[in-house]
NUTOR-76421 format. One line per field, with one value per residue: x, y, z of N, C-alpha, C in turn; residue in one letter; residue number from 0. Coordinates in Angstrom, 3 decimals. Layout:
n.px	(X / ...) .
n.py	(Y / ...) .
n.pz	(Z / ...) .
ca.px	(X / ...) .
ca.py	(Y / ...) .
ca.pz	(Z / ...) .
c.px	(X / ...) .
c.py	(Y / ...) .
c.pz	(Z / ...) .
residuo	(A / ...) .
num	(NUM / ...) .
end
This chain:
n.px	(0.808 / 2.033 / 3.827 / 2.393 / 1.118 / 3.483 / 4.469 / 2.304 / 2.665 / 5.175 / 4.634 / 2.932 / 4.534 / 6.585 / 4.675 / 3.931 / 6.232 / 6.899 / 4.779 / 5.384 / 7.962 / 7.049 / 5.535 / 7.530 / 8.994 / 7.146 / 6.725 / 9.275 / 9.614 / 7.550 / 8.564 / 11.026 / 9.954 / 8.536 / 10.390 / 11.887 / 10.114 / 9.754 / 12.284 / 12.290 / 10.479 / 11.598 / 13.683 / 12.476 / 11.266 / 13.396 / 14.599 / 12.548 / 12.496 / 15.201 / 15.047 / 13.059 / 14.458 / 16.632 / 14.971 / 13.911 / 16.191 / 16.754 / 14.439 / 14.840 / 16.678 / 15.709 / 13.471 / 10.089 / 8.230 / 9.698 / 9.874 / 7.145 / 6.762 / 8.454 / 7.277 / 5.075 / 6.023 / 7.136 / 4.844 / 3.739 / 5.708 / 5.434 / 2.769 / 3.353 / 5.283 / 3.920 / 1.897 / 3.763 / 4.700 / 2.367 / 1.567 / 3.775 / 3.416 / 0.986 / 1.599 / 3.380 / 1.802 / -0.019 / 1.757 / 2.694 / 0.195 / -0.231 / 1.760 / 1.095 / -1.281 / -0.387 / 1.282 / -0.651 / -2.382 / -0.501 / 0.250 / -2.281 / -2.683 / -0.550 / -1.232 / -3.521 / -2.638 / -0.661 / -2.546 / -4.145 / -1.962 / -1.465 / -3.929 / -4.220 / -2.045 / -2.752 / -5.066 / -3.852 / -2.156 / -4.227 / -5.377 / -3.106 / -2.730 / -4.993 / -4.884 / -2.652 / -3.540 / -5.587 / -4.006 / -2.582 / -4.640 / -5.219 / -2.919 / -2.903 / -5.214 / -4.434 / -2.363 / -3.654 / -5.186 / -3.290 / -2.354 / -4.524 / -4.461) .
n.py	(-1.278 / 1.369 / 1.601 / 1.947 / 4.345 / 6.015 / 5.581 / 6.848 / 9.459 / 9.997 / 10.042 / 12.114 / 14.192 / 14.201 / 14.812 / 17.349 / 18.737 / 18.611 / 20.142 / 22.481 / 23.119 / 23.338 / 25.660 / 27.475 / 27.311 / 28.476 / 30.949 / 32.036 / 32.102 / 33.945 / 36.210 / 36.595 / 37.101 / 39.306 / 41.203 / 41.182 / 42.333 / 44.850 / 45.964 / 46.296 / 48.101 / 50.267 / 50.928 / 51.443 / 53.738 / 55.278 / 55.625 / 56.999 / 59.530 / 60.311 / 60.782 / 62.802 / 64.857 / 65.454 / 66.462 / 68.706 / 70.325 / 70.733 / 72.222 / 74.634 / 75.794 / 76.193 / 78.010 / 79.232 / 77.755 / 75.474 / 74.579 / 74.225 / 72.009 / 70.002 / 69.706 / 68.587 / 66.131 / 65.226 / 64.764 / 62.727 / 60.885 / 60.412 / 59.241 / 56.902 / 55.684 / 55.531 / 53.876 / 51.463 / 51.189 / 50.369 / 48.238 / 46.348 / 46.184 / 44.958 / 42.476 / 41.587 / 41.223 / 39.272 / 37.254 / 36.647 / 35.786 / 33.515 / 32.067 / 31.656 / 30.296 / 28.065 / 27.039 / 26.827 / 24.858 / 22.720 / 22.269 / 21.530 / 19.107 / 17.534 / 17.411 / 16.010 / 13.587 / 12.917 / 12.700 / 10.520 / 8.599 / 8.414 / 7.619 / 5.022 / 3.873 / 3.871 / 2.208 / -0.161 / -0.441 / -0.747 / -3.160 / -4.933 / -4.852 / -5.921 / -8.382 / -9.168 / -9.032 / -11.011 / -13.433 / -13.412 / -13.951 / -16.454 / -17.765 / -17.632 / -18.946 / -21.455 / -21.958 / -21.906 / -24.312 / -26.242 / -26.172 / -27.089 / -29.680) .
n.pz	(0.012 / 0.706 / -1.329 / -3.472 / -2.926 / -2.788 / -5.324 / -6.900 / -5.799 / -6.896 / -9.600 / -9.644 / -8.835 / -10.967 / -12.919 / -12.236 / -12.278 / -15.045 / -16.072 / -14.881 / -16.150 / -18.724 / -18.478 / -17.677 / -19.916 / -21.623 / -20.578 / -20.783 / -23.642 / -24.322 / -23.057 / -24.418 / -27.221 / -26.619 / -25.837 / -28.076 / -29.843 / -28.528 / -29.022 / -31.796 / -32.107 / -30.694 / -32.343 / -34.733 / -33.918 / -33.068 / -35.635 / -36.754 / -35.281 / -35.824 / -38.748 / -38.604 / -37.215 / -39.213 / -41.083 / -39.977 / -39.824 / -42.356 / -42.972 / -41.784 / -43.346 / -45.808 / -48.322 / -47.751 / -49.454 / -49.801 / -47.151 / -46.583 / -48.259 / -47.104 / -44.818 / -45.470 / -46.210 / -44.027 / -42.456 / -43.862 / -43.655 / -40.929 / -40.854 / -42.164 / -40.739 / -38.326 / -39.292 / -39.801 / -37.204 / -35.913 / -37.308 / -36.865 / -34.095 / -33.998 / -35.562 / -33.651 / -31.445 / -32.357 / -32.847 / -30.196 / -29.200 / -30.756 / -29.859 / -27.199 / -27.547 / -28.728 / -26.749 / -24.685 / -25.801 / -25.944 / -23.420 / -22.391 / -23.666 / -22.816 / -20.127 / -20.344 / -21.498 / -19.446 / -17.224 / -18.133 / -18.110 / -15.442 / -14.412 / -15.516 / -14.377 / -11.843 / -11.882 / -12.496 / -10.221 / -8.260 / -9.185 / -9.051 / -6.374 / -5.156 / -6.208 / -4.847 / -2.346 / -2.393 / -3.042 / -0.575 / 1.344 / 0.347 / 0.995 / 3.680 / 4.385 / 3.608 / 5.267 / 7.795 / 7.267 / 7.013 / 9.566 / 11.045 / 10.181) .
ca.px	(0.073 / 2.768 / 4.554 / 1.413 / 0.982 / 4.731 / 4.521 / 1.409 / 3.360 / 6.313 / 4.056 / 2.367 / 5.718 / 6.893 / 3.536 / 4.036 / 7.669 / 6.630 / 3.868 / 6.104 / 8.835 / 6.265 / 5.051 / 8.683 / 9.366 / 6.054 / 6.972 / 10.537 / 9.354 / 6.692 / 9.522 / 11.770 / 9.308 / 8.148 / 11.758 / 12.323 / 9.120 / 10.242 / 13.564 / 11.976 / 9.630 / 12.450 / 14.598 / 11.573 / 10.918 / 14.633 / 14.648 / 11.680 / 13.227 / 16.545 / 14.511 / 12.410 / 15.548 / 17.206 / 14.050 / 13.821 / 17.351 / 16.615 / 13.325 / 15.272 / 17.575 / 14.848 / 12.426 / 8.867 / 7.778 / 10.257 / 9.406 / 5.789 / 6.830 / 9.087 / 6.295 / 4.135 / 6.870 / 7.053 / 3.539 / 3.561 / 6.458 / 4.755 / 1.832 / 3.820 / 5.973 / 2.807 / 1.425 / 4.890 / 4.746 / 1.114 / 1.764 / 4.887 / 2.787 / -0.113 / 2.125 / 4.034 / 0.652 / -0.460 / 2.811 / 2.497 / -1.099 / 0.039 / 2.743 / 0.357 / -2.263 / 0.258 / 1.709 / -1.709 / -2.761 / 0.661 / 0.114 / -3.646 / -2.272 / 0.370 / -2.085 / -4.447 / -1.538 / -0.252 / -3.609 / -4.537 / -0.949 / -1.700 / -5.161 / -3.943 / -1.131 / -3.491 / -5.785 / -2.953 / -1.658 / -5.468 / -5.645 / -2.079 / -3.003 / -6.327 / -4.368 / -1.657 / -4.415 / -6.141 / -2.731 / -2.270 / -5.797 / -5.128 / -1.785 / -3.368 / -6.200 / -3.611 / -1.659 / -4.688 / -5.608 / -2.047 / -2.177 / -5.559 / -4.608) .
ca.py	(-0.069 / 2.423 / 1.569 / 2.435 / 5.810 / 6.615 / 5.621 / 7.872 / 10.719 / 10.289 / 10.431 / 13.398 / 15.008 / 14.237 / 15.709 / 18.957 / 19.230 / 18.689 / 21.193 / 23.807 / 23.298 / 23.701 / 27.096 / 28.170 / 27.608 / 29.523 / 32.367 / 32.560 / 32.518 / 35.185 / 37.403 / 36.708 / 37.652 / 40.803 / 41.876 / 41.434 / 43.236 / 46.334 / 46.396 / 46.694 / 49.366 / 51.294 / 51.083 / 52.172 / 55.135 / 56.101 / 55.908 / 58.070 / 60.572 / 60.646 / 61.336 / 63.989 / 65.810 / 65.768 / 67.248 / 70.097 / 71.108 / 71.365 / 73.153 / 76.000 / 76.355 / 76.422 / 79.033 / 78.738 / 76.779 / 74.234 / 74.345 / 73.418 / 70.638 / 69.203 / 69.503 / 67.449 / 64.972 / 64.811 / 64.251 / 61.514 / 59.859 / 60.109 / 58.350 / 55.781 / 55.140 / 55.024 / 52.456 / 50.423 / 50.827 / 49.736 / 46.909 / 45.681 / 46.051 / 43.897 / 41.151 / 41.017 / 40.638 / 37.966 / 36.301 / 36.341 / 35.053 / 32.312 / 31.270 / 31.287 / 29.214 / 26.893 / 26.425 / 26.329 / 23.519 / 21.664 / 21.964 / 20.667 / 17.774 / 17.007 / 17.099 / 14.866 / 12.340 / 12.602 / 12.237 / 9.146 / 7.594 / 8.222 / 6.916 / 3.718 / 3.385 / 3.662 / 1.099 / -1.361 / -0.627 / -1.351 / -4.439 / -5.727 / -4.964 / -6.765 / -9.645 / -9.546 / -9.418 / -12.273 / -14.311 / -13.394 / -14.482 / -17.995 / -18.161 / -17.662 / -20.120 / -22.689 / -22.130 / -22.521 / -25.791 / -27.073 / -26.191 / -28.121 / -31.044) .
ca.pz	(0.039 / 0.836 / -2.477 / -4.404 / -2.668 / -3.243 / -6.960 / -7.319 / -5.499 / -7.912 / -10.701 / -9.527 / -8.822 / -12.389 / -13.780 / -11.777 / -12.698 / -16.590 / -16.246 / -14.402 / -17.061 / -19.811 / -18.062 / -17.683 / -21.294 / -22.362 / -20.038 / -21.461 / -25.142 / -24.401 / -22.767 / -25.572 / -28.167 / -26.192 / -25.918 / -29.562 / -30.428 / -28.253 / -29.634 / -33.079 / -31.896 / -30.295 / -33.411 / -35.600 / -33.225 / -33.210 / -37.002 / -37.134 / -34.714 / -36.677 / -40.067 / -38.141 / -36.921 / -40.560 / -41.856 / -39.402 / -40.113 / -43.643 / -43.131 / -41.295 / -44.356 / -47.240 / -48.420 / -47.248 / -50.273 / -49.538 / -45.925 / -46.788 / -49.000 / -46.213 / -43.677 / -45.927 / -46.153 / -42.408 / -42.013 / -44.535 / -43.043 / -39.675 / -41.067 / -42.583 / -39.435 / -37.415 / -39.861 / -39.524 / -35.868 / -35.698 / -38.061 / -36.152 / -32.916 / -34.298 / -35.785 / -32.310 / -30.571 / -33.006 / -32.681 / -28.712 / -29.027 / -31.461 / -28.999 / -26.164 / -27.717 / -29.017 / -25.640 / -23.946 / -26.579 / -25.541 / -21.918 / -22.231 / -24.397 / -21.755 / -18.929 / -20.809 / -21.548 / -18.089 / -16.405 / -18.709 / -17.747 / -13.909 / -14.183 / -15.800 / -13.374 / -10.548 / -12.141 / -12.408 / -8.902 / -7.518 / -9.718 / -8.473 / -4.959 / -5.121 / -6.492 / -3.620 / -1.081 / -2.595 / -2.817 / 0.918 / 1.803 / -0.025 / 1.562 / 5.037 / 4.599 / 3.502 / 6.606 / 8.713 / 6.824 / 7.384 / 11.035 / 11.545 / 9.717) .
c.px	(0.958 / 3.497 / 3.616 / 1.126 / 2.337 / 4.850 / 3.581 / 1.970 / 4.408 / 5.595 / 3.467 / 3.305 / 6.347 / 6.025 / 3.683 / 5.375 / 7.472 / 5.783 / 4.610 / 7.341 / 8.107 / 5.936 / 6.341 / 9.105 / 8.444 / 6.481 / 8.253 / 10.477 / 8.579 / 7.731 / 10.343 / 11.244 / 8.880 / 9.211 / 12.096 / 11.530 / 9.489 / 11.401 / 13.325 / 11.284 / 10.617 / 13.286 / 13.658 / 11.438 / 12.333 / 14.888 / 13.868 / 12.069 / 14.495 / 15.998 / 13.813 / 13.458 / 16.282 / 16.106 / 13.797 / 14.916 / 17.187 / 15.478 / 13.945 / 16.119 / 16.659 / 13.951 / 11.088 / 8.166 / 8.313 / 10.050 / 7.996 / 5.928 / 7.588 / 8.020 / 5.365 / 4.705 / 7.043 / 5.911 / 3.297 / 4.584 / 6.070 / 3.692 / 2.305 / 4.491 / 5.028 / 2.278 / 2.468 / 4.735 / 3.588 / 1.290 / 2.847 / 4.132 / 1.704 / 0.431 / 2.857 / 2.834 / -0.049 / 0.582 / 2.747 / 1.281 / -0.998 / 0.803 / 1.816 / -0.704 / -1.554 / 0.719 / 0.558 / -2.359 / -1.660 / 0.466 / -1.248 / -3.243 / -1.486 / -0.307 / -2.906 / -3.617 / -1.173 / -1.434 / -4.274 / -3.389 / -1.288 / -2.935 / -4.904 / -2.843 / -1.837 / -4.396 / -4.864 / -2.467 / -2.919 / -5.456 / -4.428 / -2.308 / -4.085 / -5.649 / -3.319 / -2.526 / -5.091 / -5.251 / -2.668 / -3.386 / -5.669 / -4.152 / -2.171 / -4.238 / -5.301 / -2.910 / -2.533 / -5.030 / -4.572 / -1.992 / -3.245 / -5.368 / -3.219) .
c.py	(1.212 / 2.633 / 2.186 / 3.928 / 6.469 / 6.693 / 6.705 / 9.279 / 10.852 / 10.679 / 11.762 / 14.437 / 15.200 / 15.069 / 17.077 / 19.638 / 19.448 / 19.846 / 22.402 / 23.933 / 23.796 / 25.404 / 27.992 / 28.478 / 28.577 / 30.952 / 33.002 / 33.036 / 33.779 / 36.247 / 37.743 / 37.558 / 39.181 / 41.673 / 42.200 / 42.668 / 44.728 / 46.831 / 47.059 / 47.944 / 50.741 / 51.912 / 52.018 / 53.571 / 55.963 / 56.457 / 57.115 / 59.398 / 61.181 / 61.438 / 62.539 / 65.056 / 66.328 / 66.717 / 68.593 / 70.837 / 71.621 / 72.242 / 74.584 / 76.763 / 76.807 / 77.460 / 78.428 / 77.539 / 75.336 / 73.784 / 73.528 / 72.070 / 69.609 / 68.880 / 68.489 / 66.063 / 64.415 / 64.153 / 62.942 / 60.364 / 59.570 / 59.036 / 56.998 / 54.969 / 54.678 / 53.709 / 51.315 / 50.188 / 49.968 / 48.248 / 45.945 / 45.278 / 44.850 / 42.536 / 40.618 / 40.614 / 39.408 / 36.914 / 35.646 / 35.518 / 33.705 / 31.354 / 30.793 / 30.174 / 27.993 / 25.976 / 25.910 / 24.987 / 22.403 / 21.320 / 21.157 / 19.260 / 17.152 / 16.618 / 16.062 / 13.475 / 11.982 / 12.097 / 10.673 / 8.234 / 7.318 / 7.435 / 5.329 / 3.057 / 2.992 / 2.468 / -0.224 / -1.624 / -1.344 / -2.873 / -5.269 / -5.942 / -5.887 / -8.361 / -10.227 / -9.783 / -10.759 / -13.383 / -14.461 / -14.039 / -16.140 / -18.479 / -18.519 / -18.754 / -21.454 / -22.969 / -22.677 / -24.031 / -26.645 / -27.181 / -27.118 / -29.459 / -31.821) .
c.pz	(0.137 / -0.567 / -3.510 / -4.132 / -3.087 / -4.762 / -7.365 / -6.981 / -6.366 / -9.144 / -10.800 / -9.469 / -10.301 / -13.283 / -13.378 / -12.209 / -14.322 / -16.841 / -15.824 / -15.452 / -18.399 / -19.630 / -18.081 / -19.193 / -22.049 / -21.874 / -20.802 / -23.036 / -25.225 / -24.170 / -23.898 / -26.726 / -27.807 / -26.280 / -27.279 / -30.333 / -29.822 / -28.813 / -30.845 / -33.058 / -31.687 / -31.432 / -34.486 / -35.186 / -33.358 / -34.821 / -37.360 / -36.480 / -35.479 / -38.007 / -39.560 / -37.938 / -38.133 / -41.340 / -41.320 / -39.618 / -41.519 / -43.742 / -42.737 / -42.222 / -45.669 / -47.148 / -47.924 / -48.101 / -49.953 / -48.251 / -45.801 / -47.291 / -47.917 / -44.986 / -44.199 / -45.877 / -44.694 / -42.108 / -42.747 / -43.911 / -41.607 / -39.660 / -41.482 / -41.410 / -38.263 / -37.891 / -39.577 / -38.117 / -35.278 / -36.151 / -37.376 / -34.709 / -32.995 / -34.611 / -34.440 / -31.419 / -31.070 / -32.698 / -31.169 / -28.630 / -29.599 / -30.557 / -27.842 / -26.402 / -28.135 / -27.580 / -24.689 / -24.420 / -26.031 / -24.228 / -21.637 / -22.687 / -23.321 / -20.525 / -19.225 / -20.774 / -20.142 / -17.054 / -16.704 / -18.053 / -16.197 / -13.799 / -14.521 / -14.706 / -12.063 / -10.575 / -11.968 / -11.174 / -8.136 / -7.869 / -9.012 / -6.938 / -4.473 / -5.433 / -5.354 / -2.423 / -1.085 / -2.465 / -1.321 / 1.644 / 1.626 / 0.933 / 3.069 / 5.370 / 4.551 / 4.662 / 7.606 / 8.645 / 7.291 / 8.882 / 11.551 / 11.015 / 10.500) .
residuo	(X / X / X / X / X / X / X / X / X / X / X / X / X / X / X / X / X / X / X / X / X / X / X / X / X / X / X / X / X / X / X / X / X / X / X / X / X / X / X / X / X / X / X / X / X / X / X / X / X / X / X / X / X / X / X / X / X / X / X / X / X / X / X / X / X / X / X / X / X / X / X / X / X / X / X / X / X / X / X / X / X / X / X / X / X / X / X / X / X / X / X / X / X / X / X / X / X / X / X / X / X / X / X / X / X / X / X / X / X / X / X / X / X / X / X / X / X / X / X / X / X / X / X / X / X / X / X / X / X / X / X / X / X / X / X / X / X / X / X / X / X / X / X / X / X / X / X / X / X) .
num	(0 / 1 / 2 / 3 / 4 / 5 / 6 / 7 / 8 / 9 / 10 / 11 / 12 / 13 / 14 / 15 / 16 / 17 / 18 / 19 / 20 / 21 / 22 / 23 / 24 / 25 / 26 / 27 / 28 / 29 / 30 / 31 / 32 / 33 / 34 / 35 / 36 / 37 / 38 / 39 / 40 / 41 / 42 / 43 / 44 / 45 / 46 / 47 / 48 / 49 / 50 / 51 / 52 / 53 / 54 / 55 / 56 / 57 / 58 / 59 / 60 / 61 / 62 / 63 / 64 / 65 / 66 / 67 / 68 / 69 / 70 / 71 / 72 / 73 / 74 / 75 / 76 / 77 / 78 / 79 / 80 / 81 / 82 / 83 / 84 / 85 / 86 / 87 / 88 / 89 / 90 / 91 / 92 / 93 / 94 / 95 / 96 / 97 / 98 / 99 / 100 / 101 / 102 / 103 / 104 / 105 / 106 / 107 / 108 / 109 / 110 / 111 / 112 / 113 / 114 / 115 / 116 / 117 / 118 / 119 / 120 / 121 / 122 / 123 / 124 / 125 / 126 / 127 / 128 / 129 / 130 / 131 / 132 / 133 / 134 / 135 / 136 / 137 / 138 / 139 / 140 / 141 / 142 / 143 / 144 / 145 / 146 / 147 / 148) .
end
């Protein structure tokens, strides 16, 4: 009976460890992707700021018509950069959601597999225990019969 409980505890511990490892891998992958996404956003923002600074310098040198043209360019550039930033952000969020869903599915699959294995082992342990108890009872009866004979 103690061996059955210990085996169940060991399987449960392995199950929990596997689950913990999957969660750690998931967290690590999400952090990595979030960090890469943030780095891309910072780079895009820095590029945007650098472009904006260059355009402002040119603006101060040019005549008013040139300045108006550059202002339109800045606005277009801002709009494109905003679109790029939004696109990157959206792609990053989709990527994170995909990873989360894949990991959630994998965890659920592992949980089902481990639960099925645990249930099967418990059934086998119960069956073996019942057989051992039956053998023990038979041996006890045999001993009693031999003593009476």
